[in-house]
C-alpha positions as CSV (number, residue, x, y, z in Angstrom):
1,M,74.9,175.3,93.2
2,Q,72.3,178.0,93.1
3,A,70.6,177.2,96.9
4,V,74.5,178.0,97.8
5,L,75.0,181.0,96.2
6,E,71.3,182.4,97.4
7,A,72.8,181.0,101.3
8,R,69.7,178.7,101.0
9,N,68.9,175.7,103.7
10,F,70.2,172.8,101.6
11,L,69.0,170.3,103.8
12,A,65.3,171.8,104.0
13,D,65.3,172.4,100.1
14,W,65.4,169.2,99.6
15,T,62.5,168.2,101.8
16,M,60.5,171.2,100.0
17,S,61.2,171.9,96.6
18,G,63.7,174.3,96.2
19,P,66.9,174.8,94.0
20,A,68.6,171.8,95.8
21,V,66.4,169.1,94.4
22,S,67.2,170.0,91.0
23,S,71.2,170.2,91.7
24,L,70.8,166.8,93.2
25,T,68.6,165.6,90.2
26,T,71.8,166.6,88.0
27,D,74.1,165.3,90.1
28,L,72.2,161.9,90.0
29,L,71.5,162.0,86.7
30,V,75.3,162.8,85.2
31,A,76.4,160.2,87.6
32,F,73.9,157.5,86.0
33,I,75.0,158.3,83.0
34,A,78.7,157.9,83.6
35,G,78.2,154.7,85.5
36,S,76.1,152.8,82.8
37,I,79.2,154.2,80.1
38,L,81.8,152.4,82.5
39,I,78.9,149.2,82.7
40,L,78.5,149.2,79.2
41,V,82.2,149.1,77.8
42,E,83.4,147.1,80.8
43,A,81.0,144.6,80.5
44,R,82.0,144.5,76.3
45,R,85.5,144.5,77.4
46,L,85.3,141.5,79.3
47,R,82.7,139.6,77.5
48,M,80.3,139.7,79.9
49,K,76.6,139.3,79.1
50,A,73.5,141.0,79.5
51,G,75.6,144.3,80.8
52,W,72.6,146.3,79.2
53,A,70.4,144.9,82.1
54,Y,72.4,146.2,85.0
55,V,71.4,149.3,83.1
56,L,67.9,148.7,82.7
57,L,67.9,147.4,86.6
58,G,69.7,151.0,87.4
59,L,66.7,152.2,85.6
60,F,64.1,150.2,87.4
61,V,65.3,149.2,90.4
62,A,67.6,151.7,91.9
63,F,71.2,152.8,90.2
64,A,72.8,152.4,94.1
65,F,71.7,148.7,93.9
66,A,72.9,147.9,89.9
67,F,76.4,149.6,89.8
68,P,77.6,147.8,92.7
69,L,75.8,144.5,91.7
70,F,77.7,144.9,88.2
71,L,80.6,145.6,90.2
72,A,80.6,142.3,92.2
73,M,79.8,140.4,89.2
74,R,82.6,141.7,87.0
75,E,84.9,141.0,89.9
76,R,83.6,137.6,90.2
77,K,84.3,137.1,86.2
78,L,87.9,138.6,86.7
79,V,88.4,135.9,89.7
80,L,87.2,133.1,87.3
81,A,89.1,134.3,84.7
82,R,92.4,133.4,86.0
């Protein structure tokens, strides 16, 4: 937000540690927290084993990999439950 208000080059700030980096970090952190809550709640609701493992995987590998993996395993659980 600060980069936009100061009319800075948002994309160039990503590569040079400007205000855009802190904005991006905040966005990613909020998405990680919200996605982690969704993973834990859904895993518990569907009685999936080791829902916490997807959150840990998101910390150590990448949340962009762990969240779609969870969604695929969730879908698999829903199909098999029919």
